[in-house]
N, C-alpha and C positions, 0 to 999 in steps of 0.2 A: 505494498499499499504505500502511496504518496505520502509524503511528511505534511503537508497540509490536508491531506484527507484525515489523517490519523490525529491532528490537532481538532479538526473539528469534530471529530467523532466524541475525544476527549472533553471537550468542551461542550459539547451537549450532554455527556453522561453526568458531567459536572454541574451542570445548572440544572438537570432535569432531580439528580440527588439532592441539592441545594432547596429545592422545592418541596421535597418529600414525596416525590412522584415514584423514586427508585430507592430502593433499599439493598443493603449489602447483608448476606445472611446465609445459613445453611440450610437450604431448602431444596427438594426437590424440581424440579422442572417438568412438567407434563408436555409431550409433545405429541402430536395427533400423527399418527402413522403412516396415513395416507398423504396427506397435505404438507408434513414436515413443519408446522407451526406450533409454536409455544400454546398452551392453554390454560386458562386461568382455572383456580381452583374451582370456580363456581362451576364450570363447564365440565367437570369430570365428578364423575358419580364412582365411589370407591367401593371395592367387595374387596371384604377380608376371603382370602382362600389358603386351603392347606397345602402347602409345599413341600416337594420333596428335595431335599439335601443331595446334592452330586460333588463327590471329591476327585478333584483333578490336580495329579502329582506333577511337577515341572521341573526339570534338572536344573540346578543353578549352574550358571555357564562357568562360574571361577573357581568354583569347590567340586572337583572329580568326586563322584559317589553322593553327593548331597542332593539335596530335594526338597521342594517345597509343597504343602499338601494345602489346595485352596478349596473352601468350602463353596459352593454357589448352588443358587435356586433356578441361575440360567444357564445350563452348560451350552447351550446353543450359542452364546456370545462369547466362550470362553477362547476360540481362535482369535480373537481379535483383543483379548487381554495382554497387554505387556508389560505391565507395572503393578507391584503392590505395595503400600507402605511397609516397612520395619520398624519394630520398636526395638532400637539398639539393648534397651536395657534390660531385656528378657531373656533368661538363659537360651533359647532356640534359635535367637538371631543374633545373640552378642558378638559373633565372630565376621558377621556381616558387615560390609561399607557399601556407602552409596553405589561405589564402582563395581559391587559384585551382586547387589540386587537385580539383576538384570536376568531375564528366562527366557528359556526357548521353549515356543510350544511346540 
């Protein structure tokens, strides 16, 4: 993107934020699967369902013989997953660094 476009977008977001029209938070954005547009929470009907956990094992690139197991309820998207957060303070991940937390699928 050209620098003047970047500045225009940033300026627009700052103005909207200052007016209270947008906010920053930890929320899920609902997206229409057909038209690929973001939906308001008012447009979404929530339905709780029982999901089945699937466990996928990924080998760690920088650590021969080591792997990480990731639990997911959406195994159909696991081929597109390329990173997971690692908490270095836990015994399971204490030897991993940012450079070794990359995984092959």
